[in-house]
N, C-alpha and C positions, 0 to 999 in steps of 0.2 A: 265764541269770543275765546283769544288767544289771552292765555296765562301770562303774558310777557310783553316787555316794550322796549323798545331798543332806541334810544335818542342819542346820536353820536356815539361817546363811547361809555354811555351809563345804561345799563340793564337792569329792569326793574322786573322781578319776578313776582306775581300776584298770588297768594294760596286761595284756593277755592274755599268759599264761605261755607261753614257747615251749616245743616238747618235751623232756623231760627228758634224751633222748639228746644234743640238741644245746645244752642248759645245760651237762650235765656236760663236754662235750668244751670248751667254751668256758672254764669254770673250771678244767680240766686244763691247757690249752696257757696261760691267765693265769698259774697256780703255775709252770709249767716255764719263761716267759719271766722269771721273778724267780729262781729256782733255777739254771738251766742257766748263766749267766755267772759267776755266785757259784763253782759246784761247779768248772767249768772255768779260773777263776783260780787256785781252791785247790789242784786236781791239777797245774796247769802248775808252780807254785811247790813243790809238794812232792816233784816229781822232781827238784830242783836247780836249777832256772831262777829268774831272778829276775823282780820286777814289770816288768810293762810298761805303758805310759800308754794302751795300746789298750783295758785291761780298762775303765779308767773310759769309755771312749766305748760301749765294749760293753754296760757295765751302764747306761748312762743312757738308750741306744736300746731296749734290752730291756726295762729297768725302763718306759720310757713307753708300748712296745707292749703290755707285761703289766697297766700301769692301764687303758690304754684298753680291753682285751679283758675284764677284770674290771668296768669300768663298764658295758659292753654285758651281759655274763652277770649281774649283779647288776638291771638294769633290767628284762631279760627274765625275773626270776626274781620279784624283790619290788618294782618299779616302780610307783608312783602318783604322781600329780600332785595337790597340794593347793590350792585356791583358795578363799582366804576374803575375801568381799566384805562391807564395813563402809560405812557412809555418807558417809565421805569416801575410802577406798581401797579397793584390791585387791590383796591379798598372793598373791602364788605361789610355791609351792616344789615343786622336783622331788626327790621322796624314793625314793633308790636302794635303801632298807631298812638297811644301813651307814653311809651317810651321806646328807647332804642337798645339794643342789645348785642352781642355776640360780634364786635366792632373786630376787624382783622383789616391787617394792611401787610400785603407781602409784596417782596421785591421781586421784579422780572428778572432772572437770569439767565434764562432759554426760551425758545419759542413757547409761546403758550399752547397748551394741548387741552382739548375739551374733548369730555367723555361722558358717558352715561351708565350712571349706577341703576341696577332693577330695585325697585320697591314694590314689595306686594308679591302677589301671584305671579306667575308668568301670564296667565290668562286675561289679567287685567291689563297688560301693555302698558304699564307706567313706570316712571323713574324718575332720577333725580339728576340734576347737572353738577359734574365734576371738573373743577378747573385746576390743570396742573396735573403732573405725570407723577411726580415724589413728594416728599414734605418738603415745605409746608405746602398743601394743595388745600383747595376750598370745597366743602362738598356741600352743596345746597339743599336745603330742606323741602322745598316745594315741589311736591309731586305733581307731574306732568304727564300727558300723554307722549310715548315715545317718538310717534310721528313728528308732533309739534318739537319735541327736544332735538329731533335730527335737522329739521328746519331750522333751528334757532341754532344751533351748531355751525350750520352752512353759513348761515349771516355773520357769526362771529368770524368764523375763517376767512371769509371774505373781506371782512372790516382790517383782520390784522394782517392780510396778504397786501391790502392798498396801504398800508403804513409806511 
């Protein structure tokens, strides 16, 4: 199954899902990072002790860690990148399933150049799509096989030549 869909001028790159066990562990720990500091504070205050300023620091720190882990879990579960190419702009959105992030809009000033950047070891034969030759370029985070990326680039170049 291909990791991309090309519908007209909209390209969707799908992230391969991580194993179910790993995703469930990430969601569990993300949930625990949010709940445990709050539960600790409630229990501490329930036994008769007062509020302590350290609770705010703990909730802030563990809240950030929980949010980061939740983002990673969502990316490995529902993640995809949506790139729409119009006559004058390239729009990029990283979709995490529950929210969207990394929105970019680049103006097209020269012909669009597509390339591949190597990800991981050379023996893995995986890479990521790069759109543009100079700043501001778009580097896609979706890890795909090199031969699939070459096929995608050929299709994208064919679409650009037909405009």
